[in-house]
C-alpha positions as CSV (number, residue, x, y, z in Angstrom):
1,M,-132.2,-32.1,144.5
2,E,-132.2,-35.9,144.9
3,N,-135.3,-37.8,146.0
4,V,-134.1,-40.0,148.9
5,S,-136.4,-42.7,150.1
6,K,-136.4,-43.6,153.8
7,T,-136.9,-47.3,153.1
8,P,-133.7,-49.3,152.6
9,V,-133.2,-50.8,149.1
10,R,-132.3,-54.5,148.8
11,A,-129.2,-55.4,146.9
12,S,-131.1,-58.0,144.8
13,A,-134.3,-59.9,145.0
14,K,-132.4,-63.2,144.5
15,S,-130.4,-62.8,147.7
16,S,-133.6,-62.2,149.8
17,T,-135.3,-65.2,148.2
18,K,-132.3,-67.4,149.0
19,H,-132.3,-66.2,152.5
20,T,-136.0,-67.0,153.1
21,L,-135.7,-70.4,151.4
22,R,-132.6,-71.2,153.5
23,H,-134.4,-70.0,156.6
24,A,-137.5,-72.1,155.8
25,T,-135.4,-75.2,155.1
26,K,-133.5,-74.9,158.4
27,A,-136.8,-74.5,160.2
28,F,-138.3,-77.5,158.5
29,L,-135.3,-79.8,159.1
30,S,-134.6,-79.0,162.7
31,P,-132.5,-81.5,164.6
32,K,-135.6,-82.6,166.6
33,A,-137.7,-83.2,163.5
34,L,-134.8,-85.1,161.8
35,M,-134.3,-87.3,164.9
36,A,-138.1,-88.0,165.0
37,L,-138.1,-88.9,161.3
38,L,-135.1,-91.3,161.8
39,I,-136.8,-93.0,164.8
40,V,-140.0,-93.5,162.9
41,A,-138.1,-94.9,159.9
42,A,-136.1,-97.3,162.2
43,L,-139.3,-98.5,163.9
44,M,-141.0,-99.1,160.6
45,I,-138.0,-101.2,159.4
46,I,-137.8,-103.1,162.7
47,M,-141.5,-103.8,163.1
48,S,-142.2,-104.6,159.4
49,E,-142.6,-108.3,160.1
50,T,-145.2,-107.6,162.8
51,M,-147.2,-105.2,160.7
52,Y,-147.6,-107.8,157.9
53,A,-151.3,-108.1,157.1
54,N,-152.1,-111.8,156.4
55,P,-155.9,-111.5,156.2
56,L,-155.5,-108.8,153.6
57,M,-153.2,-111.1,151.5
58,D,-155.8,-113.9,151.5
59,N,-158.4,-111.5,149.9
60,Q,-159.1,-112.4,146.3
61,L,-159.2,-108.7,145.3
62,T,-155.8,-108.1,146.7
63,Q,-154.4,-111.1,144.8
64,G,-155.9,-110.0,141.6
65,I,-154.5,-106.4,141.9
66,L,-151.0,-107.8,142.7
67,R,-151.1,-110.2,139.7
68,F,-152.4,-107.4,137.5
69,A,-149.6,-105.1,138.6
70,T,-146.9,-107.7,137.8
71,D,-148.5,-108.5,134.4
72,V,-148.8,-104.8,133.4
73,G,-145.3,-103.8,134.7
74,P,-143.1,-104.5,131.6
75,W,-145.8,-103.2,129.2
76,L,-146.2,-100.0,131.2
77,A,-142.4,-99.4,131.2
78,G,-142.5,-99.5,127.4
79,V,-145.5,-97.2,127.1
80,S,-144.1,-94.7,129.5
81,I,-140.8,-94.4,127.6
82,A,-142.7,-94.1,124.3
83,I,-144.9,-91.4,125.6
84,G,-141.9,-89.6,127.1
85,V,-140.1,-89.7,123.7
86,A,-143.2,-88.4,121.9
87,N,-143.7,-85.6,124.4
88,C,-140.0,-84.7,124.2
89,G,-140.2,-84.6,120.4
90,Y,-143.2,-82.3,120.6
91,C,-141.5,-80.0,123.0
92,L,-138.4,-79.9,120.8
93,F,-140.5,-79.1,117.7
94,R,-142.3,-76.3,119.6
95,R,-139.0,-74.9,120.9
96,A,-137.6,-74.7,117.4
97,N,-140.6,-72.7,116.3
98,C,-140.9,-70.2,119.1
99,D,-139.2,-66.9,119.8
100,E,-136.4,-66.3,122.3
101,T,-138.7,-65.5,125.2
102,D,-140.4,-68.9,125.1
103,T,-137.2,-70.9,124.6
104,K,-136.5,-71.1,128.3
105,R,-140.0,-72.3,129.0
106,W,-139.8,-75.1,126.5
107,N,-136.3,-76.1,127.8
108,D,-137.9,-76.5,131.2
109,K,-140.7,-78.6,129.8
110,I,-138.1,-80.8,128.0
111,K,-136.2,-81.3,131.2
112,T,-139.4,-82.2,133.1
113,T,-140.4,-84.6,130.4
114,I,-137.1,-86.4,130.5
115,I,-137.1,-86.6,134.3
116,C,-140.7,-87.9,134.5
117,S,-140.4,-90.5,131.8
118,G,-137.2,-91.7,133.4
119,A,-138.9,-91.9,136.8
120,A,-141.8,-93.8,135.3
121,A,-139.5,-96.3,133.7
122,V,-137.6,-96.8,137.0
123,V,-140.8,-97.2,139.0
124,T,-142.2,-99.8,136.6
125,G,-138.9,-101.6,136.6
126,V,-138.7,-101.7,140.3
127,L,-142.4,-102.8,140.8
128,P,-142.1,-106.5,140.0
129,P,-139.1,-107.2,142.3
130,V,-140.7,-105.3,145.2
131,L,-144.0,-107.2,144.8
132,N,-142.0,-110.5,144.6
133,H,-140.1,-109.6,147.7
134,Y,-143.0,-108.5,149.9
135,F,-145.8,-110.6,148.5
136,G,-144.1,-113.6,146.9
137,I,-145.7,-113.0,143.5
138,S,-143.4,-113.2,140.5
């Protein structure tokens, strides 16, 4: 005699996870929320000149922080790339010395390291032109 359960069995756990993620994404990006986000972004772009803080720019602390950021930018880009390469090498070494179950975990860490070091290099490369555009510091 077969033991039949009254609860329905799902086809797979992945399909239910995809369904809930898709449902959550649709609820988060509703048309009203997207329209509100676009309106806020447009207002920030239009009113950027009126929101400029002149008294803040005259502050000596602000000027020092901005000059420090422009001076450290190129150095920070080099350091972030060097640290990313060292961390990626470490992960490659550990992946070569692990068993098959941990290989996927180390592959994920390698991908994360490459993405983060690339993002750090891009941010430090973009920082001086942005500071020069908004604050006139080169």
